[in-house]
C-alpha positions in Angstrom: 26.1 35.8 -28.8 27.2 32.3 -27.7 25.8 30.1 -24.9 27.5 28.3 -22.2 25.2 25.4 -22.7 22.5 24.6 -25.2 18.6 24.4 -24.6 18.7 20.9 -23.2 16.5 18.4 -21.1 16.8 20.5 -17.9 15.5 23.7 -19.5 13.0 21.9 -21.5 11.6 20.2 -18.2 11.4 23.5 -16.4 9.4 25.0 -19.2 7.1 22.0 -19.4 6.4 22.2 -15.6 5.8 25.9 -15.6 3.5 25.7 -18.8 1.5 22.8 -17.2 1.1 24.4 -13.8 0.3 27.9 -15.2 -2.2 26.6 -17.6 -4.0 24.8 -14.8 -4.0 28.0 -12.8 -5.4 30.0 -15.8 -8.0 27.3 -16.4 -9.1 27.7 -12.8 -9.3 31.4 -13.0 -11.3 31.6 -16.1 -13.6 28.8 -14.9 -14.5 30.8 -11.6 -14.7 34.1 -13.5 -17.2 32.5 -16.0 -19.2 31.0 -13.2 -19.6 34.3 -11.2 -19.9 36.3 -14.4 -16.8 38.4 -13.8 -14.3 39.6 -16.4 -10.9 37.9 -16.1 -8.7 40.2 -18.6 -6.8 41.7 -15.7 -4.9 38.2 -15.4 -3.2 38.8 -18.7 -0.9 41.3 -17.0 0.3 38.6 -14.6 0.5 36.2 -17.4 3.0 38.5 -19.1 4.9 39.5 -16.1 5.5 35.8 -14.9 6.2 34.5 -18.2 8.9 37.4 -18.7 10.9 36.5 -15.5 10.6 32.9 -16.0 12.0 33.2 -19.6 14.9 35.4 -18.2 15.7 32.7 -15.7 15.9 30.1 -18.5 18.3 32.4 -20.5 20.4 32.9 -17.4 20.7 29.2 -16.8 21.8 28.8 -20.4 24.6 31.3 -19.8 24.6 33.8 -22.5 28.1 35.1 -23.4 28.7 38.2 -25.4 31.2 41.2 -25.6 34.2 41.6 -27.9 37.5 41.7 -26.1 41.2 40.3 -26.7 43.1 38.3 -24.3 46.8 37.2 -24.7 47.3 33.3 -24.2 50.9 32.5 -23.2 52.2 29.0 -23.3 55.1 28.7 -20.8 56.9 25.6 -20.0 59.9 23.7 -19.2 61.7 20.5 -20.5 62.3 17.8 -17.8 64.1 14.7 -18.2 64.0 12.0 -15.5 67.2 9.6 -15.5 65.8 6.4 -13.6 68.3 3.8 -12.1 67.1 0.4 -13.0 70.0 -1.4 -11.5 69.2 -4.5 -9.5 69.8 -2.6 -6.1 66.6 -0.7 -6.9 64.7 -3.8 -6.0 65.8 -3.5 -2.4 63.0 -3.1 0.2 64.4 -0.9 2.8 62.0 1.7 1.3 58.5 0.1 1.0 57.4 -1.7 -0.9 60.7 -1.5 -2.9 62.9 1.4 -4.0 61.6 1.2 -7.5 58.1 0.9 -6.8 58.3 4.0 -4.5 60.0 5.9 -7.1 57.4 5.1 -9.8 54.6 6.2 -7.4 56.3 9.4 -6.7 57.3 9.9 -10.4 53.5 10.0 -11.2 53.0 12.7 -8.6 55.8 14.8 -10.2 54.4 14.5 -13.7 51.1 15.4 -12.3 52.3 18.7 -10.9 54.0 19.6 -14.3 51.4 18.4 -16.8 51.9 21.3 -19.0 55.6 20.7 -19.5 57.4 18.4 -21.7 58.8 15.3 -20.0 60.7 12.4 -20.7 62.4 9.3 -19.2 65.9 7.8 -19.5 66.3 4.4 -18.0 70.0 3.3 -17.0 72.2 0.9 -15.1 75.8 0.9 -16.5 74.3 1.8 -19.8 71.5 4.4 -20.9 68.3 3.8 -22.9 65.5 6.2 -24.1 62.3 5.0 -22.4 60.2 8.0 -23.3 61.3 11.0 -25.4 60.2 14.4 -24.3 56.2 14.6 -24.7 53.2 16.6 -23.5 51.3 13.4 -23.3 50.9 12.5 -19.7 48.9 9.3 -20.3 51.7 7.8 -22.3 54.4 8.9 -19.8 52.4 7.3 -17.0 52.3 4.1 -19.1 56.0 4.1 -19.4 56.5 4.8 -15.7 54.4 1.8 -14.8 56.4 -0.6 -17.1 59.8 0.3 -15.6 61.5 -2.6 -13.9 65.1 -3.8 -13.3 64.9 -6.5 -16.2 64.7 -3.8 -18.8 68.4 -3.0 -18.7 71.7 -5.0 -18.2 72.6 -5.4 -14.6 76.4 -5.2 -14.4 76.6 -2.0 -12.1 75.7 1.6 -12.1 77.0 4.5 -14.1 75.7 8.0 -14.1 77.6 9.2 -17.0 75.7 7.7 -19.8 72.1 8.9 -18.6 73.4 12.4 -18.0 75.1 12.5 -21.4 72.1 11.5 -23.2 69.8 13.8 -21.2 72.2 16.7 -21.9 72.3 15.7 -25.7 68.5 15.6 -26.0 67.9 18.9 -24.1 70.5 20.7 -26.3 68.9 19.3 -29.6 68.5 21.9 -32.2 64.7 20.9 -32.6 64.1 21.9 -29.0 61.5 24.7 -28.8 63.2 26.1 -25.7 66.4 28.3 -26.1 66.7 29.1 -22.5 68.9 26.6 -20.6 67.5 27.5 -17.3 64.2 26.1 -18.4 65.9 22.8 -19.1 66.0 20.4 -16.0 67.5 16.8 -15.4 66.4 14.8 -12.3 68.8 11.9 -11.7 67.1 9.2 -9.6 69.2 6.4 -8.0 70.4 4.8 -4.7 73.7 6.5 -5.4 75.9 3.5 -6.2 77.9 5.2 -9.2 80.9 3.0 -10.5 81.4 5.3 -13.7 84.5 7.1 -14.4 83.1 10.1 -16.6 80.5 11.5 -14.2 82.6 14.4 -13.1 83.2 15.5 -16.7 79.7 15.3 -17.6 78.7 17.2 -14.6 81.1 20.0 -15.6 79.5 20.1 -18.9 76.0 20.3 -17.5 77.1 23.1 -15.2 78.6 25.0 -18.1 75.4 24.7 -20.1 73.3 26.2 -17.2 71.0 23.1 -17.3 69.5 22.5 -14.0 70.5 19.1 -12.4 68.7 17.7 -9.3 69.6 14.3 -7.8 67.0 12.2 -5.9 68.4 9.5 -3.5 66.3 6.5 -2.6 67.3 4.1 0.2 68.4 3.9 3.7 71.9 4.1 5.5 71.0 0.7 7.1 70.3 -0.8 3.7 68.7 -4.2 2.9 69.0 -7.4 1.1 67.9 -7.8 -2.5 65.2 -10.4 -3.1 65.4 -12.3 -6.4 63.5 -15.2 -7.8 65.8 -17.6 -6.2 65.7 -15.9 -2.9 68.1 -13.3 -1.6 70.9 -12.0 -4.1 74.5 -13.3 -3.1 77.9 -12.2 -4.1 80.6 -14.5 -5.4 81.5 -15.7 -1.9 77.9 -16.9 -1.3 77.0 -14.1 1.1 73.8 -12.2 1.1 74.4 -8.8 -0.8 73.3 -5.9 1.4 72.8 -2.5 -0.6 72.8 0.8 1.1 72.0 4.4 0.0 75.2 6.1 -1.0 74.0 9.7 -0.7 77.6 11.3 -1.2 77.9 10.5 -4.9 74.5 12.0 -5.6 75.2 15.0 -3.4 78.6 15.5 -5.1 77.1 15.5 -8.6 74.3 17.9 -7.5 76.9 20.3 -5.9 79.1 20.4 -9.0 76.2 21.3 -11.2 74.8 24.0 -8.8 71.8 21.7 -8.1 70.2 20.4 -5.1 70.0 16.8 -3.5 66.8 15.3 -2.2 66.1 12.0 -0.7 63.5 9.4 0.2 64.1 7.0 3.1 62.1 5.3 5.7 61.3 8.6 7.4 61.8 11.3 5.0 60.3 12.1 1.6 61.7 15.2 -0.3 59.5 14.9 -3.3 57.1 17.8 -2.3 60.3 19.9 -1.9 61.6 18.9 -5.1 58.4 19.8 -6.7 58.5 23.3 -4.9 62.1 23.9 -6.3 61.3 23.1 -9.9 58.2 25.4 -9.6 60.6 28.2 -8.5 62.5 27.7 -12.0 61.2 30.3 -14.5 59.6 28.5 -17.6 60.3 29.8 -21.1 57.4 31.3 -23.1 56.8 28.9 -26.1 54.1 30.7 -27.7 51.9 33.9 -27.2 48.6 34.4 -29.2 45.9 37.1 -29.1 42.4 35.3 -28.9 38.9 36.9 -29.0 37.2 35.9 -25.7 33.6 36.6 -24.5 32.3 36.6 -21.1 29.3 34.9 -19.5 26.7 37.5 -18.8 24.1 35.4 -17.2 23.8 37.8 -14.1 22.3 40.5 -16.3 19.3 38.4 -17.0 19.2 36.9 -13.5 18.9 40.4 -12.0 16.3 41.6 -14.4 14.3 38.3 -13.7 14.7 38.7 -9.9 13.6 42.4 -10.2 10.3 41.2 -12.0 9.8 38.4 -9.6 10.0 41.1 -6.8 7.5 43.1 -8.6 5.2 40.3 -9.1 5.3 39.5 -5.4 4.7 43.1 -4.2 2.0 44.1 -6.7 -1.3 42.2 -6.3 -4.2 42.8 -8.9 -7.7 41.4 -8.6 -8.1 38.8 -11.2 -11.9 38.9 -10.9 -14.2 41.7 -10.1 -17.8 40.9 -8.7 
C-alpha cells in the first residue's frame, strides 16, 4: 500500500484536537460518575466507536492507494520548427507593438499548446541561423524566443530558401526519433517580402517528403514606416521606407507544399486556427511502456467511517446509571 500524502502537520493537528477534546469529555464523565457513585464502563463502547471512525477519516485523508494493475503509457509527439523572419521590416509597427514583438508573444502561446512536442527555432533574413535546435525544454525555448531581435542577423533582404532548407535538413536527420514525415512540421513566419530564387525548388522538395509546411504572415496591406535609432528608415533617395505585408508569396509557398496560410493583421489573428490545424495532425508514437499503477482507494475508508459516524449518532447509550 502507498499513500497519496504522508502523515503531516494537518493530520497531526486533527489528532491532537480530537485527543484533547475527547480526553476532556472523558474526564468530565468520570468525574460526574464518581461524584454520584455510578459506573461509567459503558462509555468505553463510545470511545472505541468514535476513535475508530476518526482514524478511518484520517486514513482517508492520507489517500491510501493499493491494487495491482498494468497501464500502457504512450509517448506521442511531433517535431515542429519555427522559421522566424528577423529582417528589419519586422520592426514595423502596423501590428502593435511591432510585428516581431507580436510574433514573440504568439510564439509563446503556440509553444504552450504543444509543450509535449519537440520544437526548435531558425532565424533568418537572407541567411538562416539555428537559434534553438529541437528540444523538449520549453523554458529554454521561451528564453530563445524572448531574445529574438532584428540585430541578430544580417539585414540585406529576405530569402525563404535558406531557413526552409535548414529546417528540412534537420527534420530529415537520421538521429530524429520520428520516422513518419506527417508528424514533422515547419512554420514559416514572415511579412512575406521574399527575394530568394530557390524558394520554389525547396518548397517542391518539402512537398515530396510529406512534411507539413504552414506559413504565418504578419503585417497589413496599408503597411507602416520602420522606426530605427536615427528616426524612420529611408531608402537611397532619402524617402521613408514603407513596408507592407506581401501575403501572396506566403500563400504561394503554402499552396505548393499542400499547407495552409494564416495571418496576423490589425483586425485578424489566426494563431488559434493555426494551433487547431496542428492539433489535427496525428503525432507519432515515440515510446510505449507498461507500468504498474495503483488507485487511490480513500473512499472505502471514508464510507466505513461515515457509516460508523451515523451509527454513533443513531445509537445512544447511558454513560451513567443512577
